[in-house]
Every structure is written in C-alpha cells, then in structure tokens.
N, C-alpha and C positions, 0 to 999 in steps of 0.2 A: 186681675190679668193672669195669673198662674192657673187660677179655675177654668177660665176659657181656653188656655192652651191645653189643658187636660183633656176637656171635652173633645178638643180637635184632634188629638192623638188618638182618643178612644174612638171617634167616628173613622178616622183613617184605617185603624187596626180592622175595625169591624167591616169597612168597605173591602178590605184586601181579602179578608176570610170569606167573603160573598162574590169573589170576581166572577163576572160573567164568562162563561165558555162559549167559544165559537164552534158550533157544531156543523159539521158538513152535512147539507141538505140537498137533495136532488132538486134542480130546477123544475124537474116535473111536478113536485108535489108543493106548490105554494100555499095549499091549505094547511099542511103542517106548521110552516112559518108563521102563519096567522094565528094558529093555535098557540103557538109559544109566545105571542106577543100579548102577553098577560102581565097585569102589575104582579111586581116581585119576582118574575122569570129571571133566572141566573142563566139560561140557555139562549144563545144568539145564533139565529140562522146564519150559516156561511154557505152562500149557494155554490153549488159545483154541477157541472155537465155530468160526471159520472164519478163512481168511486175512486177511480184512478187518478183523477183530477183532485179528489180529497187527498189522496196520497201525496200528492206533489205539493199542496198546499201544507200539508202537516210538516213536510222536510223543510220547509222555508219559513214556519210559524206564522203561515196566514190563516191558519184554522187550528184548532186546540184537540178535538176528537172526531172521529169517525168509525162507522161500523163496516166491517170486512167480512166477506163470505169466506167460507172454507178454502176454496180455490184461489181466492185473492190472497190469502195468507201466504199460500204457495208462490204466488206471484211476486209478492213484496219480498219474499225470501231471495227470488232471482234478481229483482231490479233494486230494492232497498234493504239489503240483509241486515244493515246495521243502523238504519235510521228509524227514529221513531222507537215506540215502546208500547208493548201489550199492556193495557191496564186491567183487562177482563176478558175471559171467554164468555160465549153465549151459548147455553146448552138447553136442553129439553128436561123440563121438570119431572117427566114421566120415564127419563131414561139415564140412568146414573152411570152409564158405560164412560170410560175415560176418553174414548174417541167418537168422532162423528160417525164413523162406520170403520169396518174392517171388511176388506175383501179376501175370502179364503176359498180353498179348494178342497172338495169333499170326494174321497174315494171309498171304495168298499175296504174294509179291513185286510181283505186278502190280497191287496195290492203289492206287487214287488216290483223292483227295476226303477225306483224313483221316477224323475220326470221323464226320461226315456222309456220307461215302462208304459206311458201312456200312448206311444205309438200304435197306430192301427186301431185304436178304440174308438169310443163315444164321447163325445164333448155338448155338454147341455150349460147355455149362456142365458142370463136373463134377457138379454135382448138390448137392441141399440137405441130404442124409445122409452125405455123404462125411466122414469124420473123420480121414484119415490125416494131413493137413496142420493139422488145427486151426484150420480157417478159421470165422471168426465169421460171423454172418448180416451183419454190414457188410463184411467182406471179400468174402464171397460175392456182394455186391450192388454193390459199389464201380463195377465196369465198367459196370453198368447205369445207376447214377446219373449218371456222368460223360458217357455216351455218349447215353442216351435221356432224361436228366434225369428219371428216375422219382419225384424227390422234389419235382417241380414239377407242380402239375396246374391251370393256368389255366383257370378256366371248368368244371372237372369237377364234376359232381354228386356230392357226397361222402355223401349222407344215405343211411343204410342200409347203406353200403359199408364194408368193410374195408381197412386199408393195403394188404393183399396184393392185394386185388381192383383197386384202382388203380393198382398197380404193374404187374401182369401185363396190364391193359389197355393200358397205355403201350407194355409191350414188343411187344404183338401188333400194334400200329400201326406200330411202327418195323421189326420183323423179319418177313420174309415167312414164315420157319419156323424152328424151333430144336429142340433137345433141352436141357431144361432139367428133370432128373430129381429125384426125391426129393419130400419133402412141402414144398409151398408155404405151408402154414399148419398152425399147432398144432393147429387144429380140424379133425377128420377131414372133417367135413361140408363146411366150406367148401373144404377141399382138392380134395374130389372135385367140387365144383361148379364151381370154377374150371377145373379141367382139363377137364370137359365143355364149358365155355363157349368156353375158348381152346385148342382142341385143336393149333393151328397151333404151339404152343410145346412139343408133345410129338412132333411128326411125324418128326423126325430120330433118334429114339432107337432105331428098329429095329422089328421086327415083336413083337408081344404083350408089349409092354414095360410098358403100364399106366402109363407115365410114371413109373416107380418106378426105372428103371435102363436102361442101354445093353444092347441085344441085337443089337449089330452082329456081322458076322462078322470077328473079329480075326485070322484066320489062324492060323499056326503060332506056337508060344510060342517066345519068344528069350530066351536067359539073360540076367538082368540088367533085364528089363523085364517087367513083369506085366500080362497081358492083362486082368486084372481091376481094374487101377487106373483109377480114374474119370479122372483127367487123361490117361492114355494114350488111354483110349477116345474122350475129347473131342477129343484130336488127330486120332485115326483118324476121327472124324466131319467134323472139317475137312478132311482130305485126300481124303474121298470125295463132297465136295459142290462147289459152284460157286465161282468166282473171287471172290465178295463175301462168303465165308464167313469167320467169326471164330471163335477158340477162346479162352477165358478160364481159363487154367490156371497151375500152379506153375512156376516156372522151372527148379528141379531136374528135373521130369518132361519139359519141353522139351529139356533137355540129353540125358536118357536116350533119348527119342524119336528125335531127329535124329542122335545119334551112334552109337547101337546098333541100334534097330530100323530105322530109315529114312533111313541117312546118305545115300544116293544122292537123297534129295528134298531135303535141307537148303536148297540154293541156290534152292529155289521159293519159300522161306518169308521171312518177315521180323517183326520185332516192331513193332506199332503202338503208339506212345507217345501219352501222354495229351495232348501238344501237335499231335497229327496227323501227326507225321513217322514215317517207318518206319526200321528199323534190320535190315540183311540179317543172316541168320544164317550168317555166314561161319564158317569154323573157328576163327579166332580168339575170335571172339563165343561160340561154343558149349564152348569150353575155359576160359572164365572163369568164376571162381565166382559172379559177380553179374551180373546182367543189365544191358545198357546203358540200359533204362527200365523202369519198373515201374508199376502203377497203386497197389500196397500194398507196401511192405517192412516186415516184423515185426521188430521187437527181440527178442533172445533173453530167455528167463526169466532171473531174477536172484536173488541172495542180498542182501538189504537190511538195514542195520543202522540202528539210531538214530543220529542225528547225533554224540551224546555219546561212544558207545562205538564208532563206526565203525573207527576207526585201529586201537584195540586188539583190535576183533573181527577185522579182515583179518589182524592179526599172529598171532592165535591159529589160524585157519584154515590160514594158510600152514604153521604148523609141524604142524598135524593131517593135512593133505592136500598136502604139500610139491611133488607132481607134478600135482596138480589130477584126481587120480583116486581110486578106492576103494583105501585102503592094504591091503585084505584083513585075512585074520584074523579071529578072535573078539574084537575089540578095540572098545572104545566109539566109537573113531574111525571105524572101518568100519560100525559099527551105525548110528551118526548119518548118515553118508555115504549109506548104503542108504535110510535112512528119510525124508530130506528132501531129497536131491539127485537119486538115482535109482541105476539099476543099473550093470551093467559099462561100458555106453556113455556114461554121463554123463562129462563134462569140465567142470572149473572153469577159468575164464579170469578171474583177478585185475584189477581196475580199479584202477590205480594212482592216477588223479586223484579217486577217491571221488565221481562225479557225483551230483547229485541225481537223482530222477525225471525232471524236466523236461528237464534237461541231457543224461540219457542217451537219451530218446525223441526230442528235437529233431531231431537230425540224421538220423534214419532214418523216423520216421512221426508225422505231427501230425493230430489230429482237430479238426475246427471246434468252437468252444465251444457247448455246448448251447444257449446264450442267443441264439445267431447263426444257428443252422441253419435251413435251409429245410424246409418239410414240406408235404404235401397234407393233412393233418389236424392241427387243433390239438392242443396237450398236453393229455393227460387229467389232471384236477386231482384229487389225493389228498389227502383232508383228514385231518390228524393233530390228536392231542389232549394233547401233551406235548413238551418240548423233546426227551427221548430217542426218542420215536417219529418227530419232525421229522427227527432225525439220521439214524435207520436209513432212512426214506423217501429223504433225499437222495443217501445211498450206493447205494440199490436204483436210483434215477433214473439216476446217473451210471453205474453197472455196465450196466444196460439200454441206455443210451445208446451206451457204450463198445462194446456187442456189436451195435449197431445194430438194436435192437428198436424197433419203430414201432406206434402213435404214442409219441411222448415223454410223459415223465410231468412233472408238476410238483408240489410239496409245498406244502401250505397248511395253516399251524398255526392251530388255534384253541383255546380255553379248555377247551372239554368237547364232548362227543358232541352234545348238542343244539344248539349253535351250528354244528356240522358239518352236521346234517340240516337246519337253516334254510337254509345256503348252498348245499346241493346243490339243495334246493327253488327257491332264487332264482337258481340258476344261475351261482353264484360258486364252486362246487366241483362235482365229477363223481361221487365215489365214495367209501365208506369201508366197513370190515369192522367190523361191531358185533355185541355179544352178542345172542342171541335174544330177550332181555328188552325190546330196543327193537323188536322186529319190529311190534307192533301200533302203537305209537305213530308210528312212521316212515310206515306205509302211510295210518293214518286222518288224523294232523295234518298230516304233510309231503307225503302224495302220492308216496311211494317206493315201489320195489318190488324184489324181490330179482334180482340179476342173476346170483350164483352162490351157492351153498350151501358152506359150510366142511365138508370131511370130517375126521373126527378118527380117531384111532387106535383102534381096537375095544378093545385091551387095557387102555385106561384108562377105567374108568366114569365119572369125573370129567369126561371129555371130552363127554359128551353131558347134556342137559337131561331129568331124570327127575322128574315131578312126581307126588305121592301126595297123597290125602286122609287125614288122620288124625283119629280122633275118640278120646275118651277111653274106655277098654275098659270102665269102669262104667257108661257109656250106651249099650251095645250092644242092650239090651233095647228102647231107645228109638228109636235110629237105626240101621237096616240098609239103608235104601235112600236114594237121593238125594232122593226126595219128602219123606223125613222130616227133611230139613235146612230145610224152608220155615219161615219166623219164628224161626229159630234165629240165633245169633250165631257170625260167621265171622272168621278172621283170615288176611290175604293178606300175603306179604313185600312187595309194592309194587302199586299200582294199575295195571292194563294189563300188568304182567309176565307173565312165560310161565306162572307158576302161576294167576294171575287168568285168563287166557285159556284154560287148559287145563281150568279149572272151567266156564268159558263153554260150551266145546265140548261137554264131557260132559253139561251140563245141556240142551243143545240135543238130544243123542243120546237122553238119558232122557225127553226132552219135559216137563221142569219148568219150563222157560224158552221163551217162544215164540221160534222162529226167524225170525218176522216183525219182532222187535223188534232195530233196528240200534244204539240206543241202550244201550251194554253198561253204563253206570253206572246208568241206571234198571234194566235187566234184573236186574243183581245186587242194588242197592239195594232193590227192591220185594220180591225173593225172600227175602231175609235180614232178620232184625228187629235190624239193627245189625252193621257190620263194622268192621275196622281194614283198609284199604287205602290204605297211605301214599301220598301224592302225589295223591289223587284231585281235590284243589281246586287243584292247581297247572296252570297253563296250559300247561307244557311237557309234561304227562301226559294233557291233556284228550284223549278220543277222540272226543268230539262237541261241538265249541265252541259249536254252535247248541242244544245241549240245554237244555230248561227245567227239568230234573231237579234237586232240591236234594240235591247228593251229599253233604252234610254226614253224612247217615246213615252214608256209607261209611266214615266216620272217627269213629264215635260211640263205639267199643270202644277207640280208640288211646289210650295213656298218655304223657304228657311223662316224659322221663328225670329231669327234676329236679322235686321236689316243689313245687306251687304252694301259697302260703300266703295269707291274708286272703281278700279278696272277688273273686278274680280267678278266670277260668274256667281249666280244666285242659284245656281241649279242645286238641288238636293234630292236624294232618294231616301233619306234616312228612316229607319222604321222606329222611331222614337219621337219625343215631343219637340226635338230640335227642328221637326219637320211640321210646319204649321198645320198640315191637312193630314197629320197621322191619327188614326184612331177614328172611332164613331162622331165623336165631337169634330174632329178635323174634316171629316167627309162633309158633314152639315156647312161648317164653314167654307168649305171648298165649293159648295153648291151654292152658297150667298154669293159667291164671285160672279159677276156679270158674264165673265167668258166661258163659264161652265154651263152644262146642260142637264145632267142627271148624277145623283148620287146612290150607290147602292149601301144602304146601311141596315146594322141590327136594330131591333125596335127597343131594345131593353133601355129603360129610362129616358126614351127618346124625348118626352116632353120637357124633363128638366134640363137636357141638352139644349133643347131650342131656346128654353129661357135663360139659360147661363150665356148663350151666344147672342141674346138681345134678338133673336128671330121670332117671326110669328108664322106658326106651324099653319096657319090658313093660307099662306101665301104659296103652299107646296100643295102638289097631289101625287097620289101613287099611279104609277104604271103597273098594271095587273100581269100576273103571269100568263092570263088567257088572251093577252093583246088588246086589252081596253083600258081606258082609263077608270079609277075610282070615281063613282059618283059623288062624292064630297071631298072637299079638301080636308087637310089636316091628317093627324096620326091615328084617327080611329080606323084603323084598316081591317076590312073583313080577312078571316085567315084564307079564303080562297083566293085573295088578291097577292098573297104573300109569294114571294119567290121561293122561299124555303121556310119550313118549319120542322125543326130536325132536334134531336138531343144534343145537349151542349157538350159531352164528355163522353170519353171512350178509355178502355184499357187496351193499351199497345203492347205488341210483341213480335218477334221474328215470324216472317213467313216459314212456314214448314219446320218450325222448331220440333224435334222428335219428342220433347217432353211438354208439348203444348196440352194434351189433354190433362196431365196432372196438373198443370197451373190452373186450367179452367175450372176443374173440380175443386182446387183448393180456395180459389176466389169464392166459390159458391160455399164452401164450408166456412170461409171467415163472415161471408153474410149470413150465415144461419146462425153462427154464435156471437157476432159482433156487429150484425147489421141493424137496420131500422125496425125490423119486426121483433129482434132480439131483445132489446132494451127494455126488459120487464123485471119483476121481483124475482122471477125463478132464473134470471141470467146467471151463470156460474160465474163469470167475471165480467163486471159492469164496465166494459169499455165499448164505446161506440164509435166504429172507424168511419161513420158518414157525419159525424157530429163536430162542433167546436173541440179543440183540445188545449186545455190548460189556457183558456181564455183566446185562443187564436183560431180564426175561421180558416176554412178552405184548405185544410193539410190533408194531403193524399188524395182526397175527393172533396168536391164542393159541398157545402152545408146542405145544399138543396136536394142532394142524392137520397134517394131511399131505396136502392137496390140495384141489380144488374140483369142485363138480360142478353140474350144471344143475339149477335149480329145476323138476324135472319130476315129476309124480305116476307118471310110468313108471319112475322110478329104480328100479335094483337094490338101493340103500340103504334099509333100513326107515326110518332115523332122517329120511331126506331126504324120502320119501313122507309120513311122518307129520307133518313140517312143513308139506308143502304142503297136506295136508288141513286142519290147524289153521288155515289162512287162507282156507278156501274160503268159509266165511260172511262173514266180513269183506270179502273181495274183492267178493263180490255186494253187499254193502251199498254200497261205493264205488264200484261199476261200474268195477272196475280194466280199464284198458286195458293188455294186457301188452305186452312189446317185440315187435318184428318176429320172426317164426317162424323165421327162417332159420337159427338156430343150435340150437334145440331145440324140440320139442315143447310148447306151452303151451295152456293153457285160458282161455277169456274168461268171464267170469261177470258176468251182468247181472241186472236185476231180476227178469227171466224165471227165471234160476237160482235166485235168492232165493225165488221162489215155490215150485220145485220143492223146494228144499231145506227149505222150510217143510212141504211134504206128506210129504217123507221121514221127518222127525223124528215125524210121527204114526204112523209104523208100528214105532217103537221098541219092542223087547222088555222089558218091565219084570220 
C-alpha cells in the first residue's frame, strides 16, 4: 500500500512540474491552435479577440501568458501598470541594442542655440508612412512637440480646424523649409489641402515628389545601407542643406550612415539632445549600441504572464526554449515559438526580476498621464451606455493616446442612448454611434446630425436595415396600392423607428401623404384609421414637440401584454415588451390580428420570428415600393420591393459643432489604427474597435461594422445613399445646417427645398 501511495505522490509532483499553460492565441489563427494540439503539448490555446483581450484575461487569471508589442507594453503601463509580470523580452538576434529603437536628432556640429537655434532652419523627417522602425504617430511627432510645441496653441483659432492643421501651421512658422513626407492626415482631402497650403514643409523632398516620398539623388548604392531607407534619405537631406538643418531619425540608421556610407563626414555632425546640448558623433559614440541622448527610447516587445503564474510560466518557457531561440523541428515547442514569438531572427531574453509593466518601461520611456497632457483641442467626449461599453472606450482612449492620436478621447457613461443624445445636444458629450432607429429622433428632437455612417460587411444580410410592408395575402384584392391603405389599420415596430420612417418616405413618393406636412405623427395618424406605433406618446420619441395632434390614435391598435380586468382601460403606448405589439415580432403579431391590415417590419431574422409566433409566412405578401404586390407570398422579397435598404448605424454629433472637422478626422484615424483593415500582424496596438471586446458583442459599434463613410448622397455605397435620401424630407423640415464642407460634399436643405420636394412628389408614378 505504501509503495502505491509513493507512486501516486511522484505522479502528482511530475504532473505539477509539467502543468499546461494557457497561451493567448488570436481567434483569427485557428491553425496555430491545431498545431499545438499534439501529444505531450504543454501549451493550451486560450482564444482571444485581440491582445488587449489577452491582457484582461491575464489580469483575472483566465490566461497564463501572452505576447505584447512594443507599443502595447506602453499601453499596459497606462491601463495595468502593476498587474501581470514580464517574464521575457523579445529581441532580434541580429540586433544587440538595449532598445527596440531610439529616435534622435542630428545637426551639424557648428549648431548653436539649443532647440531654439533650429528656428528658421531646415527639417528632414523620415515620413509618416515609414513602417520599418514601427514608429507610432507619437514617436514621429515627439521631436516636433518638444522643439516647436505643436501641442500648445495659445491664441490660435481652432474652429473648423483639425489637429493636423494646427500642427503643420506651427511647424511652417518655425522651420523655413522641410521634407515631411507621407500622409499628414487620415483624410485624403485634408491631407491634400494641407500640403497645398503649407508647401514649404515639402520643399526639401526633391523634384516631383508630391510630398509622398524623397526623390533626392542618393548616389551609388553602398553595401549595408539601403538608399531607399527613409531614415538614410532624411540624413542625406540633412547633409545637402544648410548649417541650421536637423534630421529626426533612428539611431541605428545614424550609425549605418556615418560608419558605412559617409564615415568621412561623421566629425561634422552631432546629436542634439532634448536639453539643448550637443553630443559629437565620435568614433566611440558611433560604435555604441545606444545613443548618448534620444528623444524617444522604445522598450522591446515582451512575453507577459499573469502575476499568479509568472514564475511557473517562466520556468516552463526556459525548458521549452533553453537557448532563447526557436528549437526547430516539427515539435509543439517550435510551433508555439513561431506562432507567438516570431521567426528565426527572434530571440528571447528572460527577465529574472519579473517586473510589472510600469517597472519594465519606467527606466526606458514614459508618457505623460492622459489627464495631465496639454493639447490644442479639447478631448472629444464619447458617450457610452453600459459598463462594458465604457471599459472598451477607456481602453480605446488609452490606446489612441499611447499612439499619439489627437485630439484625445474622453469616455462618458450614461444610462441609455436617450441620455446620450440629450447630453450631446446640451454640449456635455460630443458623439455616439447609434442604430438607425434613432436617426429621426436624434435629428428632430435633439438637433443632431450624422458625422459618419457605419459601413457593414455585405456578406451579412442582418448588417443592414431592410424594411418591407406586409399585408395578409387574403386581402390582396382589397389592397394592391399604397392608396388602398388609407383608412386601414397599421402596425409599426416603434414610433419614429426606421420602419415608420420608411413608410413616410414611400408615402411621400406615392403621393398619398403631403410632402408639405412636417408633423409625421399627424401625417401617419390621419392617413390610417388606427395604428400601433409604440412610443408615440413618449417625450423621448416625440418628433414634433409643438404638435397639436392627438397622437393617441397612433396607439389605438396596441394591446398590453397582461390582460386587464375590471373597469380599467387596456390602452397602452409603451415602447417595451409590456406592449404585445412592440418590436418587429410585435408587429407581426399585430398583423396576425384580424382587425389589422398592414405591418411595416424590418426583415432581419424575419423567418425565425414567423416561426416563433406560429405563423405561416406564405399567408402574407409584400406591398412593394413601386405600388405593386410581390409576385410570390412569403419573406423572399426582392430588394426592389423593399421600402428601405439602408445602413443600420451612424455616428451622431451636434449640428454646426465648430470642432466637427477635427472629430471627423479623429474617427478616420481611429479607423486606420484600430479598424477592420488595421487588425493585422503589423498593427502597433492590437485592439479592434469594431469587434467584440472581452467576450461582449456590439460595444461602441456593432460587430458587423467594417468601417466608416461620409454621409454623402454621392457615395458609391447604395445603403449609404439610400439612408441620405431617407433624411431629405426631415432635413428640409428642420432646416438642417450641415457641417462645414471641408471633409465631404454635403447638401443644405431649407424650406425652399421642402417646397421643391412637395412638387416632386406630385409627379410620382402610381
């Protein structure tokens, strides 16, 4: 018996020593997880949507280890400074430098006057599309902020301007000429306008450069130095210009340039330090792996473990990769190394002290707290409606700030969307992404407008709002045109929702409702002889607060979910499920009532709704927008028959907000770094603003979103064009004054436009 107990103890001890580690693996890489599913593998996949999700899982011990990029280490210092532990750094076997990179300023050795001595001189920059050194916007602009104070704009007029314009305006006043190639703004129109307005900042790039690249004569190629490297080109720009020139470049390329390409000129140049002093580029300095002074030093990427498992995880990694390199072979250890660490050039350097993120980065690079930073523009306030959404917003805020995206973001949580709309109207918040059902309420009641429309993946039919008018097939002899609906009873999912407004637009087109009527409650209420439009009596849904129309008729068909007994009224207009006919499923249930005639519904999941209600879709037929009946019964409705096919979400902000242009470009920049197309292996910070976050869906944006587009009737996107058309009449009614037209072509609708629209509806074809 004692021998068996001894064997059991030995088994337990050996099992503990070989404990499996839960490794964060992207859900986009299922092949890696399959490769790790080998006999004897001690690594278990822990699926994550992003590396930020991994950080959250590490902090609550739901994962053991994950790999984080250089900029993500700076983000963790902002968001989780003392959570988790760094067990190893990831370096390049060919680069023994102590830092991932150093950003330095090079001047001629004759330079005097410190930083201020650069005023009126020339400026050579590697460019804003240079990706070789993985410089973030913050790194790319650090030198400019320190020297020119581009983050301070005392007395500057900021109305209508973007952060980028304020920045380059300050630069153009400080430097007489420069080469600052690449995109200055995520918005192509803004970028082109700025380069046209400030040509001096492109004047040193060479001939026919378009400010997109250097076109200097670089001379002969020299082994070990690439003439196409932007940092080498910036140094050549420095060499060929006057004494007051400066180049802002990576230290590793300074060493290449002055030790391989132009060693004879090294003595003529020095590093300009942030304190204004200079350090000559002597032979000893150039052979040093680190610079004597730098504007930015970047920590290496790292393997991070949860605090609870850090020691054990490091012990396991030391046994899996004893030399810090890929062990090779078709083993799970090699597969894991290649999958999360990198290729053959990757080198693991284990950290004996297991520092926290804050301790790891503190001696290398620090970023001022977001709440203490100076800025030319105030933070743009994003309104959120749940704890989970607020958390995602805070991470996105910190990620954007870490990368140096401006203006900064603040996150303001409210209880529901209506509170956010009110706060935006009252200038307590600035923007929110909302479903299209809020489109008309936000415009009429809160005087907001669309800053961006949300693009969705075309392969997902539920990513768009598709509205149809359904009638009972048995009534097709009585109802075959929209005019036949006059005096009938109708069902809507919600008052002023997208289905309600799709009917109003179609009724205008068919001429059955006057386009001169801006009170949509009256227009619909007087056309039908009773409806169920939940929320019609609620102040938050009111389209026209000054309306004298008795809107109770808009809820005369509604029924309470609970049977009312006694001498009490069963009238309800509630816009929740205490109203039996609320929502899309409620509208179908309403249509099944023998007393009703038509329902206006959204087609998402319509078959499942029919089934859940025990209804046969074959008993219903669509009344098409062109005033005809669908050929077949059921829910397979041709797009041309729909009353609306529109985007299902938009970003709302105040009309005529003087800072609207800067907010628009901010959203485009966020899309560039955290959007659908940014989520690749080269992403500086792996956070996806359109994807689920921490296991929760539809936070800030719907998961079906893939990008943002201008709210323009000229859009190539049909659903976007349709959405703009859907608003024309309401915009005319409310005399919408659109945002400044600097970013996109927009139309202004006045009461004159309303008059024209009224005339146009007279020529509708019946």
